[in-house]
C-alpha positions as CSV (number, residue, x, y, z in Angstrom):
1,Q,239.2,-59.6,253.7
2,K,240.8,-56.5,252.2
3,F,240.8,-53.3,254.2
4,D,241.4,-49.7,253.0
5,S,243.0,-48.7,256.3
6,D,244.4,-50.1,259.6
7,P,241.5,-48.7,261.6
8,E,239.1,-50.8,259.4
9,R,241.2,-53.9,260.1
10,R,241.2,-53.2,263.8
11,F,237.4,-52.7,263.7
12,A,237.1,-56.2,262.0
13,V,239.2,-57.7,264.8
14,I,236.7,-56.2,267.3
15,L,233.9,-57.8,265.4
16,E,235.6,-61.2,265.2
17,N,236.4,-61.2,268.9
18,D,233.0,-59.9,270.2
19,P,230.7,-62.7,271.4
20,D,227.7,-60.4,270.9
21,V,228.5,-60.1,267.1
22,Q,226.7,-62.8,265.2
23,K,227.9,-61.9,261.7
24,W,229.4,-59.0,259.7
25,C,230.3,-58.2,256.1
26,R,231.7,-55.5,253.9
27,P,228.8,-54.6,251.6
28,N,229.0,-54.1,247.8
29,K,227.4,-51.0,246.2
30,S,224.4,-53.1,245.0
31,D,223.7,-54.5,248.6
32,L,222.3,-51.2,250.0
33,H,220.6,-48.3,248.3
34,I,221.6,-45.3,250.3
35,Y,221.9,-42.0,248.5
36,H,223.5,-38.9,250.1
37,T,222.7,-36.9,246.9
38,P,220.2,-37.7,244.2
39,N,222.9,-39.2,242.1
40,E,225.6,-40.4,244.6
41,Q,225.3,-43.7,246.4
42,Y,226.8,-44.2,249.8
43,E,228.3,-47.6,250.8
44,P,229.1,-48.0,254.5
45,D,232.2,-50.0,255.3
46,F,230.5,-52.6,257.5
47,V,227.1,-54.2,258.1
48,V,227.0,-55.9,261.5
49,E,224.4,-58.1,263.1
50,A,224.7,-58.4,266.9
51,T,222.3,-60.1,269.3
52,H,220.4,-57.0,270.1
53,C,220.7,-54.8,267.0
54,K,221.9,-54.4,263.4
55,Y,224.4,-51.7,262.5
56,L,225.8,-49.8,259.5
57,C,229.4,-48.9,260.6
58,E,231.8,-46.4,259.1
59,P,235.3,-46.0,260.6
60,K,236.6,-42.7,259.4
61,R,239.7,-40.6,260.1
62,A,238.9,-38.3,263.0
63,D,239.8,-35.2,261.0
64,Q,237.2,-36.1,258.4
65,I,234.2,-36.7,260.7
66,N,232.9,-33.2,260.5
67,S,233.4,-32.7,256.7
68,E,230.3,-31.8,254.7
69,E,230.4,-35.0,252.7
70,V,230.9,-37.4,255.6
71,Q,228.0,-35.7,257.5
72,A,225.8,-35.9,254.4
73,K,226.5,-39.6,254.2
74,A,226.0,-40.1,257.9
75,K,222.6,-38.3,257.7
76,A,221.5,-40.5,254.8
77,A,222.6,-43.7,256.6
78,A,220.9,-42.7,259.8
79,T,217.7,-42.0,257.8
80,W,218.0,-45.4,256.1
81,C,218.5,-47.1,259.6
82,A,215.3,-45.3,260.8
83,H,213.3,-46.7,257.9
84,A,214.9,-50.2,258.3
85,T,214.0,-50.1,262.0
86,E,210.4,-49.2,261.2
87,H,210.2,-52.2,258.9
88,A,211.9,-54.5,261.3
89,A,209.5,-53.5,264.1
90,A,206.6,-54.4,261.9
91,S,208.1,-57.8,261.1
92,G,209.6,-58.7,264.4
93,G,213.2,-57.9,263.4
94,K,216.0,-56.1,265.2
95,P,216.5,-52.3,265.2
96,W,219.2,-50.7,263.0
97,K,221.8,-48.1,264.1
98,Y,224.4,-46.1,262.3
99,L,227.8,-45.7,263.8
100,L,230.3,-43.1,262.5
101,I,233.5,-44.1,264.3
102,P,236.6,-41.9,264.6
103,H,239.7,-43.9,263.8
104,D,241.3,-43.0,267.0
105,A,238.5,-44.5,269.1
106,I,239.1,-48.0,267.7
107,A,241.1,-50.3,269.9
108,E,241.2,-54.1,269.4
109,Q,240.3,-54.9,273.0
110,M,236.9,-53.1,272.7
111,T,233.5,-54.6,272.1
112,L,231.0,-53.2,269.6
113,K,228.7,-52.1,272.4
114,G,231.6,-50.3,274.1
115,L,232.5,-48.7,270.9
116,E,228.9,-47.6,270.4
117,G,228.9,-46.0,273.8
118,E,232.2,-44.2,273.0
119,C,230.8,-42.9,269.7
120,A,227.5,-41.8,271.4
121,S,229.4,-39.8,274.0
122,F,230.8,-37.7,271.1
123,G,227.3,-37.5,269.4
124,R,228.5,-39.8,266.6
125,A,226.0,-42.6,267.0
126,Q,222.7,-42.5,265.3
């Protein structure tokens, strides 16, 4: 798998080593239809299925987390997850969550659930 950054690679190591993670992938633009503007599509870095939940995950440099563009994408992804969760609830599926993960919170010995808690404590989990 190719990664755009070392934090993305470290996040993949977390996913590979976490027994709660059932599968993960790096989606293509045509896999998800999430728009943060009427004409601009957003492609999260990872889609993850764990035993209790499904996730859209976006590792991002910590100094970019609060930028207008990143926040617009995060809002669009969180909205997508809310709709996907509604559909999943109606069909017996798992809920969806969006995780915007600061690069400096990623350490290879973590679990996805632990990282989710770390992100939530900073208000970055949706």
